[in-house]
N, C-alpha and C positions, 0 to 999 in steps of 0.2 A: 427612624422623625413620620409622623407620617406624612399624604396628602394635604391635608387639612393642616397642621404644624407647619409644612412651608409653608405654604400661602398667606399664613398669618405669621410668617417670617419674612419675607416679601412687604407682608403689610407696612411692618413695621420694623425694614430696612427701610424704605421710602421715606418712612413718616421721620429719621432719624436723618436722611437728608435734606430732605425741605426743611426741616427743621434746622440744618448748620450750612442753611442755603447751599452748601451742592448740586443740587438738584432745581431747578428751573421749572417755571410754567409758567401759562402765560395764558389768554384766555385768545380766541378768533375772532372776527363778523360769519353770522352767512353761518351761523349753526341750528337753523334753520327745522331737522332733520328732529330736535330733537325739541322740540320745542315746550313737549310735555316737562321738560326739568327745568332748574335750578341753569345760570349758565356751566356750561363746563368746562375744565381747563385741560389744559395737554400739556406733555409732558417730552423732552426723548432718552431715550436713557442706552445708551449702549448701539445705538443706532434701530435699536425697538421706541415705540408707538405709544402711550401710556396718552388715556383720556382716565379724567377721575368725573364723575356728577349727583350730583342729591337728582333719586326722581322725586316728583310726587305722586299724590294717587290720587289717580281717572276718578272724578263721578260719573255717576251713571244715568248714559243719553237721558234715560228711556223714564227714571222721573226725576221731569219736568218743577222745579220751584221747591226742588230739598237739597240738604245738604249727604245726603249719605254719600259714602265713596265704595267699592268697591271691600272694607276692609285691610287694605293693605296702604299700612305707614310708608310712610319716607320712607325709600334708602340712601345706599351709597353704594356706587360700582365703581368699579374697576377694570377697563376695559381695555386693550390692546387695541391698535387704533392701524387703518394703514395711513398716506404721507395729507392723506386727504382727509383725515377726522372719520374712515367708515369703518365702522364694527367687523371685527375680527376673530376675535374673540374676549368672552367677560370671566373676568374673577371669581369661587365659590362666596358667595355672601358670607364668607369670618368675623369675627373681632377684626378690633380699628380699622376701620375702612371709616366711621363716623370719625376716627382721633386722623386719617388724614388728610380726608375734609377741610377741617377744618385750619390745621395746619398748610395746608392752601389757600384756605381764602389770607390767610394771619397774612404768607407772604405775598400773592396778591394784592392785598389790600395797604400793602405796606409797613401793617404796624407800628415796625422794630424801629426804621424810621421818621414813621412823622408822632412814637413818642422822643428820641434819641431827639430831632425839631423842635418839642417844644417843651422839653429840660434844660434845653440848652439857652432860651429866647429868657431876653431881660426879664423882668417882672412891671 
């Protein structure tokens, strides 16, 4: 099995554990170092700390009043971080990272609970 396949398998397992609610994600306040990103999400798995975040393309500061960006589209990154959330290592960009991010958003937003509560309500 190649390293890339192993990383894809790790991302797939994290997604599955998230969907099964066996891996709990959270947001943290004070992530100003990540101001160019969407809200990052954090989880711990077997003593390791993970962060998943969607990154926005950065605009070119030298092109005032334009919508030209660096050409990089939004992307999702999965990182190993320390207890404070400082970056230790970033997983390679492999298939499934967007699915993981969406599963985490779904969990954080409490969509399952909202749907269950909504469907239980009397008309």
